C-alpha positions in Angstrom: 406.5 103.3 129.7 402.9 102.8 130.9 401.1 99.5 130.3 398.7 99.3 127.4 395.0 99.4 128.5 395.6 98.9 132.3 392.7 97.8 134.5 392.7 98.0 138.3 391.4 94.7 139.7 390.6 94.4 143.4 389.7 91.2 145.0 386.0 90.8 144.2 386.4 91.9 140.5 389.3 89.4 140.2 387.1 86.6 141.5 384.2 87.6 139.2 386.5 87.8 136.3 387.7 84.3 136.9 384.2 83.0 137.3 382.9 84.8 134.2 385.8 83.4 132.2 385.0 79.9 133.3 381.4 80.2 131.9 382.6 81.9 128.7 385.2 79.3 128.1 382.6 76.5 128.3 380.4 78.5 125.9 383.4 78.7 123.6 384.0 75.0 123.9 380.3 74.4 123.1 380.5 76.8 120.0 383.7 75.0 118.8 381.9 71.6 119.1 378.9 72.9 117.1 381.3 74.2 114.4 382.7 70.7 114.2 379.3 69.2 113.8 378.2 71.8 111.2 381.4 71.6 109.1 381.3 67.8 109.3 377.7 67.8 108.1 378.6 70.1 105.2 381.5 67.8 104.3 379.2 64.8 104.1 376.8 66.8 101.9 379.6 67.8 99.6 380.8 64.2 99.4 377.4 63.3 97.8 376.9 66.5 95.9 380.5 67.0 94.7 379.7 65.4 91.4 377.4 68.3 90.6 380.0 71.0 91.2 382.6 72.1 88.8 386.1 70.8 89.5 387.4 74.3 89.9 384.9 75.2 92.6 386.6 76.1 95.9 383.6 75.8 98.1 384.8 72.5 99.7 387.6 74.5 101.4 385.1 76.2 103.6 384.1 73.2 105.8 387.9 72.2 105.9 388.9 75.6 107.3 385.9 75.6 109.6 386.8 72.2 110.9 390.3 73.4 111.9 388.9 76.6 113.4 386.4 74.5 115.5 389.2 72.2 116.8 391.2 75.2 118.0 388.2 76.9 119.5 387.2 73.7 121.3 390.8 73.3 122.7 391.0 77.1 123.7 387.7 76.8 125.5 388.6 73.7 127.5 392.0 75.1 128.4 390.5 78.4 129.3 388.0 76.7 131.6 390.6 74.8 133.4 392.9 77.7 133.8 390.1 80.1 135.1 389.0 77.4 137.5 392.5 76.7 138.8 393.1 80.5 139.3 390.6 80.5 142.1 392.8 78.1 144.1 396.4 79.1 144.9 397.4 75.5 145.2 396.2 74.6 141.7 397.2 77.7 139.7 401.0 77.3 139.6 401.1 74.6 136.9 398.9 76.8 134.7 401.2 79.8 134.8 403.4 78.3 132.1 400.4 77.2 130.0 398.6 80.6 129.7 401.3 82.3 127.8 401.6 79.8 124.9 397.8 79.5 124.9 397.3 83.2 124.5 399.8 83.3 121.6 398.4 80.2 119.9 394.8 81.2 120.5 395.4 84.7 119.1 397.6 83.9 116.1 396.4 80.4 115.2 392.8 80.3 116.4 392.0 83.9 115.5 393.6 83.5 112.0 391.7 80.3 111.4 388.4 81.8 112.4 388.9 84.9 110.3 389.9 82.7 107.3 386.8 80.4 107.7 384.6 83.4 108.2 385.9 85.1 105.1 385.4 81.9 103.1 381.9 81.6 104.4 381.1 85.1 103.1 382.9 84.8 99.8 382.7 81.3 98.5 378.8 80.8 98.4 378.7 83.4 95.6 380.7 81.0 93.4 378.2 78.2 93.7 375.9 79.5 91.0 378.5 79.0 88.1 379.9 75.8 89.7 376.4 74.2 89.9 375.6 75.4 86.4 378.6 73.7 84.9 378.5 70.6 87.1 374.8 69.9 86.6 375.1 70.4 82.9 377.9 67.8 82.7 376.0 65.4 84.8 373.0 65.6 82.6 375.1 65.2 79.4 376.7 61.9 80.8 373.4 60.5 82.2 373.4 57.9 79.3 377.0 56.9 79.6 376.4 54.0 82.0 379.2 52.0 80.4 381.8 54.8 80.0 384.6 54.7 82.5 384.5 57.7 84.8 380.7 58.3 84.2 379.3 54.9 85.1 377.6 56.3 88.3 376.2 59.5 86.8 372.8 58.1 86.0 372.4 56.7 89.5 373.6 60.0 91.2 371.3 62.1 89.1 368.3 59.9 89.8 369.0 59.9 93.5 369.4 63.7 93.4 366.1 64.3 91.7 364.2 61.9 94.0 365.8 63.1 97.2 365.6 66.9 96.5 362.3 66.7 94.5 363.8 68.5 91.4 364.0 67.8 87.7 366.7 68.9 85.2 369.0 71.7 85.7 366.5 74.6 85.7 363.3 72.6 84.9 362.1 69.3 83.3 362.5 70.8 79.8 366.3 70.7 80.1 366.0 66.9 79.4 364.6 67.7 76.0 368.0 69.1 74.9 370.3 66.1 76.0 370.2 62.5 74.9 369.5 60.7 78.2 368.6 57.4 76.7 371.6 55.1 76.1 372.4 54.2 72.5 372.4 50.5 73.5 368.6 50.7 74.1 367.8 52.3 70.7 366.5 50.2 67.8 368.6 51.1 64.7 365.9 49.6 62.5 363.3 51.9 63.8 362.6 54.7 61.4 361.6 57.1 64.1 364.9 56.6 65.9 366.8 57.0 62.6 364.9 60.3 61.8 365.5 61.8 65.2 369.3 61.1 65.0 369.6 62.4 61.5 367.7 65.5 62.2 370.1 66.5 65.0 373.4 68.2 63.9 375.3 66.4 66.7 373.7 63.0 65.9 371.8 62.8 69.2 368.6 61.1 69.9 366.5 63.8 71.5 363.0 63.3 72.8 360.4 65.4 74.7 360.6 63.0 77.6 362.2 62.9 81.1 363.6 60.1 83.3 361.4 58.4 85.8 363.1 60.2 88.7 361.3 63.4 87.6 358.0 61.9 88.5 356.1 63.2 91.5 354.8 60.2 93.5 352.1 62.3 95.0 350.5 62.9 91.7 346.9 61.4 91.5 347.6 60.1 88.0 350.2 57.8 86.4 353.4 59.5 85.6 353.7 60.9 82.0 357.3 60.8 80.9 357.2 60.8 77.1 355.8 63.1 74.4 355.2 65.9 76.9 355.2 68.5 74.1 352.5 66.8 72.2 349.0 68.1 73.3 347.3 65.3 71.4 349.2 62.6 73.1 348.0 63.6 76.6 344.9 65.7 76.2 344.4 66.1 80.0 348.1 67.2 80.6 348.6 70.9 81.0 352.2 71.8 80.4 351.6 75.1 82.2 351.0 73.1 85.4 353.7 70.4 85.4 353.5 70.1 89.2 350.5 67.9 88.7 352.8 65.3 87.3 356.5 66.2 87.5 358.8 68.1 89.9 358.6 71.8 89.2 361.9 73.1 90.5 365.2 72.6 88.8 368.0 71.0 90.7 370.2 74.1 90.3 367.9 76.2 92.3 367.3 73.6 95.1 371.0 72.8 95.6 372.0 76.5 95.5 369.5 77.3 98.2 370.5 74.2 100.3 374.2 74.8 100.2 373.9 78.5 100.8 371.8 77.9 103.8 374.3 75.5 105.2 377.1 78.1 104.5 375.1 80.9 106.1 374.5 78.8 109.3 378.1 77.9 109.5 379.2 81.5 109.0 376.9 82.7 111.8 378.4 80.2 114.1 381.9 81.2 113.2 381.1 84.9 113.9 379.7 84.0 117.4 382.8 81.8 118.1 385.1 84.6 117.0 383.4 87.0 119.5 383.6 84.4 122.3 387.2 83.6 121.6 388.2 87.3 121.6 386.5 87.8 125.0 388.1 84.6 126.5 391.6 85.5 125.4 391.3 89.1 126.5 390.0 88.0 129.9 392.6 85.4 130.3 395.3 87.9 129.6 393.9 90.4 132.2 393.7 87.6 134.7 397.2 86.3 134.0 398.8 89.7 134.3 396.8 90.5 137.5 397.8 87.3 139.2 401.4 87.7 138.2 401.4 90.9 140.2 400.2 88.9 143.2 402.5 85.9 142.8 399.7 83.7 141.5 397.4 84.1 144.5 394.0 85.5 143.4 393.0 86.5 147.0 396.3 88.3 147.8 396.2 91.5 149.7 395.8 94.8 148.0 394.8 95.8 144.5 396.6 94.7 141.4 396.6 95.9 137.8 395.9 93.8 134.7 397.0 94.9 131.3 397.4 93.7 127.7 401.1 94.7 127.1 403.6 95.7 129.7 404.6 98.8 127.7 403.4 100.7 124.5 403.6 99.1 121.2 406.3 101.5 119.9 408.4 100.8 123.0 408.0 97.0 122.6 409.0 97.1 118.9 412.1 99.4 119.8 413.1 97.0 122.5 412.8 94.0 120.4 414.8 95.7 117.6 417.6 96.7 119.9 417.8 93.2 121.4 417.9 91.7 117.9 420.6 94.2 116.8 422.8 93.4 119.8 422.3 89.6 119.2 423.3 90.1 115.5 426.4 92.3 116.2 429.6 90.4 116.4 431.5 90.6 119.7 434.8 92.4 119.7 437.8 90.3 119.5 439.9 90.1 122.7 443.7 90.4 122.6 445.5 87.3 123.9 446.8 87.7 127.5 450.4 88.8 128.0 450.6 90.5 124.6 450.8 94.3 124.6 448.9 96.2 122.0 451.4 97.5 119.2 452.6 101.0 119.6 452.8 103.4 116.8 456.1 105.0 115.9 456.1 108.7 116.5 458.2 110.8 114.1 460.6 113.1 115.8 459.6 116.7 115.4 
């Protein structure tokens, strides 16, 4: 059976193939290192922003899969660079002859599988961020006041840091704070009639105000921050609610975080696609170089032309051979008669 995708490789094309593989392998190692940096950066971001994602969100699996794919790509690139460089010297190549086979199998099955998995996650998971942020931010705002409740003691600090760092306010805007009690009950005066009226007027017994936390204030505003009675036009005659950017952050944290995380996922997905292409080229080139050098006994400048190929025979023939070998291995061997013992003879009836 003829080899699959044979390629005739004279001396000069063999040398150029080895030199090109050396360059591609270093590019693959560089791409793997960049994936490690990007996935590590995304993991750090999610460590700080994980509070604002729903517990069921699977987005954190993206940087984890990308991290594993980057490690394999980096290793494949380094080994490929060493093997292609050693193939140019007949004295250095023999130790690599036993390494290339496992490298090709591991790089194709393991590295290729991890890259495809991470690339698929980069394409699929960012779409789930919308609902995850909607639920996570809503929960964080609702527990903003619970500074003494176990499990939510840090929610106020995290929300304030989020709004100050990303220049956002509320979930979709500053008016989201009007619908949650963000002032702790320990700071409310039970003898104040206004406090009593506000609590009794709410069906859930919450103290709701038309104010926002200090972290919503824009420090670049030319006037002091207005945090309370934002719906009362008589309280702040010069405040225009239609232009809150003069005093408060305009964007909601949902929009800002969604764009931020999707940009990081898009960048990581682009790098994974480039790395997948580089790894495919490196593995194909190494396979052709390996089979070509095997025909010359491992000497790249051997006399005559040689032929590189992907598989020594067709896929159908390979599967048939593997099946026959497996069937022979599973079939029990025939029992041998003990020496000196003649096989039993059958009695023939007389005619």
